[in-house]
N, C-alpha and C positions, 0 to 999 in steps of 0.2 A: 504495503501501500502505500504512494508514496506521501508522503509531510502538508503533500497540498489540502489534500481531506485532511475532513479529525476523524482518526479516529476511538479516539476518550476525549476525555474533560484536557482541560491541559493542566498540568502539573501545574504550573511554575507563574507568576503573574506575567511574566519573558514569555514566554510561552500562551498568554494571552495576547498581551501586544502585534506582537508578531505575526496571530494571526487575525487579531484586528485591524490589520495592515494588507494584509491580505495577500499576503510573504509570502512561498516557500522562508524556510534554515538556507536556501542556497540566496536567493533572490537576498535575502534582511544578509548574507555573512556579505556581497558582494558591497552594497550601498552603505552598511554600512565599518566596511576597509574604504572606498570612496571618499565618503562622508572624516575619518580617519585622516587618510591624504588631507583632503583640501581645510579642513581644519589645524593641521597641524599636527595630531597627536603620533601618537606612537605605536606601532604595529598592528596587526590585521585580527580578525575574527579572521578563524575556518567555516563549516558550516560542523565540519561533524563535532570540534567545539564549543561550535550554537550549543545545535545537539546537543549536547548534558550539561551545558548548562541551562534548557530549557527542561531535564527530565530532571532536574536537581540529581541529577545520580551522577557519580563517575567515573571508570569502567572497573571492569565485573559491577557494577551494580552498589556497592561502595558512598556513602553520602561525601557527598560536595564542598571543598575547601574552597574557604578564599578563591578569587578569579585572582587576577595579577592586574596588580594594582591599572597601567596603561587599560589593562578593559572595561576597568569597573568602571576609570574614568572616563571610556567610552561610548557605556549600557546608561550610566549616570545622563551623560553629553543629550543622548539621541534620548534620551525620553523622558528624560526630568524628572527623575524617579528612584534616589540611594539602588544600591545595591543591592540588599538589604532585603526594602519592601522588593525588588527587578526577582527575588527567586523565592520569596516566602508565595501558596498557595493561595490562588485565587480566590479562594475560599476570607483567608487571613483579612485581605483586603473592603475597599465600599466600592461597589460597582457607584459606576458613572448614572444609572438608573436611580440605583440611590438615591445621591446627589445632589442629581436632572429635580425628584421629588420630594428635594428638603427645600429644595427652587425656586417651586413654577407655590409650593406650600407662602412662603416666606413674599414670595409675587403678588398670593391674593390676601396675603395676608394686611402688606403693606395698603394694599390699595382698596382694599373693602375701609381698612381704616384710614386711609385718604378720604375719599370719597362721603364718607359718613361725618366725618367733620365736615369735608367741608360743602354737606348737603343741611347739615347742624347750622354751621354759617349765614348759608345764602336763608334759610329759614327763620333766621333769627333776623340776618338780613331784610328780610323783606317784613317785618313784623315790626320792622323800627320803623321807614325808608313810610314821609309820607308818597301817598299814594294821589294820582294825577286825576285829575275830574275824568271818566269818558261818561262817554253815553254809551247805556248796552243797545245793544246790533233791533232788537227786537224791538224798540221807542224811535219814533219816526223824530227829526230833528223839530223844533217848531219854527212855525217865524212870524212872525212881525206882525201885525193888525193893524 
C-alpha cells in the first residue's frame, strides 16, 4: 500500500500534518530539503527518516529518540509547532475543529452582547429623544378654508 492512502489513523501529529497537506512522505521530504536549502538550514530529510519520525518508532520498533537539532529546527520551522508536539499522538493535540468551534462561540457571544447593548442603547435613545410632529398616514391633511 502506498503512503498516499490512509491505511491507519495517524500515529503522530507530524504524520497527520503531512496527510493534511495531501503529500506523500517522498513529496514532503523533497519539499523539506528544498525548504532547508532556500532558508539556509543545514541538512536534508530523507523519506525513510521521515517515515520513522512520523511513525514514532525507530529501527526495529524501538521508541524514537530525539532527532538531530538540524531536523528539529527544520520541522519546527515548517510547521510552526514544537518537535515534542509533532512527535506526540494526534489525540493529545487539540483539533482545529475544536478551536474553530470555540472561536465561533466567542464570536456569537460577542455579537449577541454587542447587539443587545446596541439595541438597548437605541431603545433608550428612542424613549428620551423628542418626537417630531408627524401625521398619521390615515388622516388626510386639513386645508384652511
